[in-house]
N, C-alpha and C positions, 0 to 999 in steps of 0.2 A: 896488300890488299888492310888500310883500314880498321882498329883496334877500333869498340865503342871505348866509348871515353865516362869517366862514372865520376859524379863528383857526390862526395861525401859532406854525409851535410853534420855540419859538429855540434846544431841548434835542436832541437824538434821547432818549426814555428811559435810565434808566440800567438800567432788569433785561427783561430776554428773558423766551418760557417759555424757552430751554434754557438760566435762568438758577437753574431753579427749581430746590431739596433734590430727589432723588430723595427716590421712596417708601421708607422703608425695612423690612430685608428682616421680613418676625418669623421666620421661620428657620422648622424644626421643632414641633409642640409638645413637652412635653422632661419628662412623667409627670413631676406637680408631685407631687402623692398619694401622689405607689406612696412617692415620693422622698421626704417625708413621714413616709406609712407604716413605712418602712420604717427612717430617724432613729432614729421616737420608737419601735417592739421590737425595733431594734436597738443603742437606747443600753445603760448598760455604764456602772454607780455606782461612785459609787469609797470608797476603804475607807471615810473618817467615814460618808460616807450610808451605807453596808451600820449601822454601828458604831449608826448613829443610829436608826435604823430596827426592829433587835430590842432594841436599848434602850425604844428608843418600844411597838415591843409586849412589850418583859414586864412593863413600871411598869402595860398596860394590862391585859394577863391579873390580876398580882397582885392589881388594884386591884380588878374584876367578882371576884375569886375571893373575891377577903375579900368585899364586896355580896352574895354569895349566896353564904354562910356565919353571915355576920351573919343576915342575913333571915330563914331557916330556923330557925337555930335562936332565936333571938327569938319567933319563928308557935313553936313548936314550946311554947315557954317560957310564950305566951296558951295558945295552945289549939292542942290534938295531934294531934285530926284536921285541918285548916289546915295544921299544922307537913305531920306526913307527909307528906301533900298536894302538898308544896312536895320536902322530898324526894324524891319518889317522881320528879317532874318536872325535877328538878334529873338525878340519874340515870339519864334516860332520857337532855336534856340532851345528860346527859356521853357514855351511850352512839353519840350519833347521832356525834358530835364526832371520839368514838375510828375509826365504821365512816370518815365522809370520809379522816378521816386510813389508814385501811388503805387505803381507794381511791388512795388519791392514792401511798404503794405502791406498789403495786399497782401504776401506774401510773411510776414511776421504774425502777418489777423489766424490764417488759414492754419500753418502751425500753431498756432496759440488753444484753438478748438477746438483739435486733434486733445493737446495734453489736459482742455478742460475736460471734455466730455466722459474721457478715461479716469479721471479723479472722481468723475458723475460714476463709472460703473461699478470702479473703487468699492461707494461713498453705498452705492443700488446693493450690492452682491454680500456689504457686512451688515445690514441692514435687512436683508432677503424680507420682504414686502412684497409687494403687491404692488401698493402703488410708481414710490421711488424707480423700480426696472418697466414698469408701465413707458413713465416718462424720459427714462436713458432712449425705448428704443422707437420712440415719441425724435428724439431728438437728430438718432442712424439711419431715420427714413427718408427728416427735411434732407441731411446732411447729404444722402445716397437717388435724390430722388431724381434727378437731372441726369442720373445712371441708366443705361439701355443694358451693359451688359448685369443691372439689376434688379431689371422690371423682374425678370421669371423670380426670383426670388427676391423682393420683397412680395410679390405679390399672393407668393406660398406662408409667409410672411406674416401676411392678414387675412389664409383665409387659419393658421395653423392657432396663435394669439389666441383666442378662444375659448382653447380646450386650456390654457398655461393655468394653474394657481394658486403658481405660484410664485415670485423673483426668482427663482437661479435657474430657475426650468424655461423664464421667458426672457432672461439672457442667453445661456444656452443656445436658444435656438433662436436671433437675431444673429449670435454668432455665426452659426452656421449658415441660414440663406445669405445673410448677412458677407459676409465676412470671409465664405470659406470664398468664391470665385474670386478673389484679390487677393489672396493669401494663394490663387495657386500662380497667377499672375506679375507677384514680387519672387515669386520662386525661379516664376521663368526665368526672373531677371541678375538670382544676386545669381544662377549655375548662369549663364553669358556672359556676368563678368569676370566669373572667377576662369573660367573658357575660358578669357581675353588673355586676364591678369598670367593664365596661367603660359603659353603659349610664349609671350609676349617677351618673361622670364627669358623661356628656355631654347628661345632662337636668336634674340635680336641679343649680341655681342656688347652695346654701345656700354659700361659707368651707371649714366645718371639717363638714356632715353627710358629701361623697363622700371625705374621710381618718377617720371613723367608719369607711364599709360601705364602704373599704378594708380596715380591717386588720381588722375581725370575718370580715371575705371571708374574707384567708391566713388566715385564727385557722380558721374551721371546717373549712377546703381543707385547710391541711397536717394538722388533721386528722384525718380523719376521711382521708386517706392513711396515715398513721401507721395508724390503724383499720387500717384492705385490709391490711397487709402483718404483720399480728400486734404490732402495739407502741399497742393501743388504751388512752391517759390520759387522766388526770386534769385537772384546770383549771391543777398547779402547773403538771405535767407540758407538759403544751397551750402557755405562756408559755413555758416551758424550750425548747423544741421550738420554739416560731417567734423566739423572741429569740438561738438556738442560726444558722437560716435565714435570717432575715438581720446578721445576723455575720459567719457561709463566706458572702456575698452581698456584702456589705460589701465581707467584708473584699478578695478577691478581684473588689472590680472591675466584677458578675453587674450592676447595673443601672442602670450607667452608661449610654446612648443610646448604642450603641456599633452599626460599619457594617452588620452582623450585623443587631438589632435593626430600627433603621432599611430594612432593603434585608425584614425581614418583615412592614412594617405599610405601608413606604412602594411597595409593592410594580402595578408595576396602575396607577400613576395612582391608587392608596385614597385618599390625605392630600390627593391636587387635587380628586376627586368630593365633596367631603368639606369641613364647616366646620369653621373650624380647633377648634370646640370637642367637632364631636363623632372630631378628628384626633389630641387630649389623650386621648379618653374610649381611643383605636386601644392611641393608646402606654401606657397603666395598665394595661389588657387583656391586653395582650404584656411588661410587666414583672410583672403576678398571673402570666403561664403561667411564665416564667420560674424565678418565686418556684418554685409548684407542681414543676418537676423537678428544682430544686435539693430540697427537701423531698422522691420520690422515692430519687435516690439517698445520702440518705444514713435513711429510713427499711424500702429495699431487705433482708430480709441476703443480700443478691449484690448484687453492683457489677454493672455492665451489660455482660455478656459480647457472650453468644451469642443476646441481644435487641440490635434497635439503641434506643440513647435520646433520648424525643422529643424535637425535632422544634421551638422555640417558634413557626416559619412554620407547622407542618401541625397544631398544633393551634389558631390565631388560623382558620386561614383552616373552621378549620370548624367555634368555634365565633360565629364572626363570621355565618356566612352565615344572612341575612334579619333576622340585629336589629337594626338602621336602616335595616329597610324605610319607609317610607313616610315619614320621620323626614327626608328627607337634600336629600327636593328643597323641599319647605318653606321647610329656615334653604336652602340659599343662595339661595333666591327674597329670602328678610330678606336675606345681604345682597348 
């Protein structure tokens, strides 16, 4: 019968389990997608870059114009019928380009009108006189006179404005009756964009796809918010507004993960119940909601006074209700 073998250890083990390095703390998600989208949208080109774009654009336009002119004149010399067809198509193309330019100019005008009206409101509040406030209210009514969804509010404003004897009270009444319904529609757009960005970030594994979706979702959200407040813009106007919103947020540090944002998305142990991937989606959705609130402040013809400014906490609680149902349990098991 074999005897047991005993091995004598001359030295104690050099390491014990207590000597093992601690598990690294990954911390809270950092909102990488929205940070990348903000850096792209808020980037300010240098003066040399703008001059280079202008020169190259002018050269390209000149080359296209000369090529079209040579093509049409050469075709007219060879065949008059085909030449006049080419001339007609060129005229139609120029008319379409002119219409697009006019639409972009009209979009910039609408955005400028909102800025001018907001400045009038601030001046009227500082003066606290009834006459300047009544003038501002008339401008608001003129801005929204063709809005069927605001007819009831405009009627209530016309009915009750005679009872108000001070400037601030009249401005507050106009804000509640005219901008209250628009604020609700803008909140719905923000919630939809935040839900879309959060879902795509959580479920799409591609590296750049989530950044592209976040950028276009924010652009669409800002454009719809501007249209709700009467600042419907074209493509160039929307891009300028997008850059303006992101530049404002980057300058004020509002896209950084402050304590208020962490509390809004981590309240109730939400990030503890979800995986890190879903937590990243929640943070990006919260940053999208913050962008939407900033867009409301820039596009609103009146600063928030009588009505409260939307909070990221409330927007995210409504936007993410049921958004991740069916995914959290399976993802937690995978981890």
